[in-house]
N, C-alpha and C positions, 0 to 999 in steps of 0.2 A: 265274809270278813276279808278274804284275800290273803296273799302271802308275798314275801319279799324274795327276789331272785338277785343274786350278785354275780357279776362277771367282771373280775378285775376292779377297775375304778368306775364301774357303771352299775347302777342299782335300778331294779324294776319292781314296781308295785303291780301285781297281777291279781285280777279279780274276775269273777264269773259274770259274763254278760248274756243278754237274751232273756227269754221268758219261757216257761213251760218246758217242753222237751227240746226246744231249740236254744241250747246254751253252749257256751264255750269259754275257755279261759283266754284272757286278752290283757295286754298292758294298759294300765290307767295312768300311771306316772312313771316317767323315765328321767334319770339324772346321771350325768357323768362329766368327767373332765374333758375339755376340748383340747385334743392333742393332734394337730394336723399331721397327716402322713400320706405317703404315696400308696395308691391302691392298684398299681400296675399288675401285681401278682395276686389280685383278689380272687377268692373262690366264687363260683356261680351263685347268684342270689337264690334264696329259698322262700317258700311260702310262709306267711305269718303264722304265729302259733295258734291263732284262732281257727285255723283250718280253711280259711278262705283261699281257694285256688285261683290265682290271678290270671293264669294262661287262658287265652280266649275271651278276655274281658277288657274293658277300657281302663282297668285299674292295674297299677304296677305294684311290685314288691318293694314298698317304700321303707327305707331306713328311718327310724325315729331320730337316732343320732348317727349321722352319715359315717360310713367307713373312713372317708377321707378326713373326718373330724376326730377319728380315733375310736368310733363306736364299734362294738363287737359284732361279729357276724353270727348271731344266734337268732333263733326264731322269735324270741321275746322282743328283739329290736326291730321287728318288721310289723307293718300295718298296711292294709290296702289303701293306696292313694291314687287319685287320678293321675295317669302316667305322664301326660305332657306337662302338667302342673308341677309334678315332683321332679321331672328330669330336666326341664329347661324353663320353668315358669316361676311363679312367686315363691314356692317352697325352695327351689334351687337357689334363688337369689338370697333368701334368708340364710341358707347354709353358707354361701360364699361370704356374706357379711359377717357371720359368726366366725368363720376362719380368719377374716381380716382382724376382727376384734381380738382374737386369741393372740395375735402377734404384737399387740400393743398394751399388754397388761403388766409389763415389767417382771418383777419376781412373783407376782400373784398368779394363781391359776384361775382360769375361766371355766365355770361350770355351766352346762346347758341343761335346761329342764323342759320337758314336754309333758303337758297334761292332756289326756285324750277324753273325749266324751263320745258315747254311743247312743244316739237318739233314735236309731231305727229299731223296729221290733219285728220286721218282716223276715220270714224264712223263705225267700223267693229266689234263691240263687239260680235254680234250673230254669225258671220262667224268664228271668232277666237275661240269662245267657242265651236263650233261644231268641229273644227279641234282638239282642246284640248281633247274633249271626244273621238275622233277617234284615239288618239295617234299620232297626227301630229303636235306636239307642241314644237319642239326644235328650233324654230325661234322666234325672239322677237315679242311680241304683239305690234300693232301699233295704238291702240285706243287713241284718242286725250286726254283722261282724265288721261293717264298714264304719270307721269313725266319722262322726258328723261335725267334729270340731277338734282343732289342735291349738292349744295355747302354749306358746313358746316364750320362755323367759331365760334369764341368765343371772349369775352372781359371781362375785370374786371371792376367792378363798380368804381374803383379808377383810371382807365386810364384817361389820359388827355382828356378832352372834353366829357367823357362818361356821367357824371352826368346830364348835360344839355339835352343830347339826351334822356336819360332814363326818365327824367321829361316830355319831349314831348311825348315819346312813350306811356306812361301810364297816361298822363294827361287828363283833361276833354275837352281840345280844340281839337275837331276832325280834323279840317284842319291841324293843326300843328302836331298832332299825325300821320295822314296819310302821310304827307310829310316826317316826321322822319322815318317812316317805309320804304317808297319807296327809300330813300337815304341811309338807314342803311348799306347795303352791300358794299357801297363805302367809308365808314368811315375809316379813317386812324388808328384808335385805335383797329380795329379788327385784330385778329390773325387767319390765315387760318388753319383749322383742316383737312378737307378732301374735295376733289372735286370728287364726284362720278358720272361717266357716267352711265346712266340707260337705254340706248337705245339698248342694246342687253342683252341676258340672261346671268346673272352672272355665273361664273364657278360652284359655289355651286349648283345653280338650274339646270344648264345643266347636271351635273353629276348625280344628283338625278333623274331627269326625264328620262335620258338615261336608267338608270336601270329599271325604271317603264316601259319604252317602250319595253325593251328587255323581261321583264316578260310578258308583253302583247303579244308580238310576240312568246313567247315560248309555249303559250297555244295551237294553232292549230296543230303544229307538235306533241305535247304531246298527244292531243286527238286522232290524226290519229294513232300514234303508239299504244296507249292503245286499240283502236278499233281493230287494226290488231292483237295485242297480244291476246285479248279476243276471237276473231274469231279463231285464231290458236289453242288455248287451247280447245275450244269446239269441233272443227273438229278432233283434235288428240285424245281426250278422246273418242269420238264416235267411231273412227276407232279402237282404242285399246280395246274397250269393246264390239264390235259387234261380235257375235258368228261366228266362221268359219263354212264353209259348212261341212255337215256330211261326215265322212270318215270311212273306215274300213268295215269289213264284216257285222257288226251288226248296222252300221249307227251311231256309238257313237263317239263324238269328245270331246276333252278336253274343259271344260267350260272356257269362257273368264275371264280375270281378272276383279276385281271389279273397279268401278270408284274411290273409295277411295284409292286403292292401286296404281293406275297409275297416278292420277292427280298431286301429288307433283313433280314427275320427269318431267312431261310434262310442268308444270308451270315454273319450273326452266329452262328448255330448251328454252321455249318461252321468258322468261325474257332476256336471253342472246341473243336470236335471234333478238328481237325488242328493245333492248337497255334499259331495265328497271332494276332498283335495288332499294333497300330500302334506299332512301336518301331524307329526308324531306326538303332539301334545293332547290330542283328543281321541279317546277311545282306544280300541285295540285293532291291530291289523295294518296292512300296508296303506290302504286308502281310508282316510279318517273322515268322520262326520263333521263337516264344517258348518252346516246349517243348524246352529244350536237352537233355533226356534223349534225344531222337532224335539230336541231334548227338553226344552222349556215346557212344551205342551204336555209331555209325559210327566215331568216333575210336578206340574200343577195338578194333574190328575191324581198323582200319588198323595200330595199334600192335602188335597180336598177330600180324599177318601176316608180321612179320619178327623174327628173333631179336634184332637190335640195336635194335628199337623205333624205327627211324629216327633214332637218336641222342638221343632224349628221355631226359633224366637220370632216374635211378631215383626220386628224390622226386616229380618231376612225373609220372612214369609211374604211381606208386601213386595219386596224386590223380586223374589223368585216367581211370583205370580203376576207381575205387572208388565208394562209395555217393554221395558228393557231387560226382561228376564234372560233372553238369549245371550246378550252381551255379558251380563253378570255371571252366567253359568260358564261361558267361555273363559272368563277371567279366573273363576274359581278352579277350573280344571287345568290351568297352566301349571 
């Protein structure tokens, strides 16, 4: 049945989600007055009330009604949301538009409503977190505590019928308040703002983590090239500075060049041979892997090692395994 939680001018309909032994309480409907404010002295964010720990995942501790819109800093006002999407993508754009709308309502108050759906049933947090740590994270997480849809709407306090509903939402009569919360999304005075599907990785997060994945995959070929380069330099310097056998009637030969005199030229030749140049944008270390064809070959092997290509979307898969893969990877790693 669920219950109502009040926090000032914000009301939360909380319900049990999940199945079997994998259940948790989580917000299903949230409503509150939009009152823009500064968040310069805000407290650190906290994990959602459902118990989903966001640290070490691609999901962030997302406010359902943002603190800068006046929302309370309580666990009920949090839900796991893909982080790039909620911090600087479509969700953030919606919040900024809501703030702008709140400044043009005259004497009426603007209320924000968020309805959440939970379409996942999997209790697979540990497995998905391990995949994330192993750079296998370009497919959507399916933990039952992650909302799969956010329907955002708004209404004015002066809308026909709104005053009575507001009184019930925030009144002292719990049964009436709970009923008002459960039926709020179907009220005719609501204006639809955005209907966000959250059952796949948003573009903002996909692009972000694809770059991280490519950086992760650039390390092994870089380390191999670095090892080969260093071995080449050592062997060539030794060969160039080893004394030649004695020649001539008195057994005197020309002394070998010094290590200091030969090493710069050998290093330069080795850098060209093994694809290194002084470029801080690629890889790790002083000398960077410039020949991204080596990275591209490794990336292709990784992608083709699994039938799902680690969740890399088909247009990107075609580019990353095609003729221009090296150039595409170099651009992605900038």
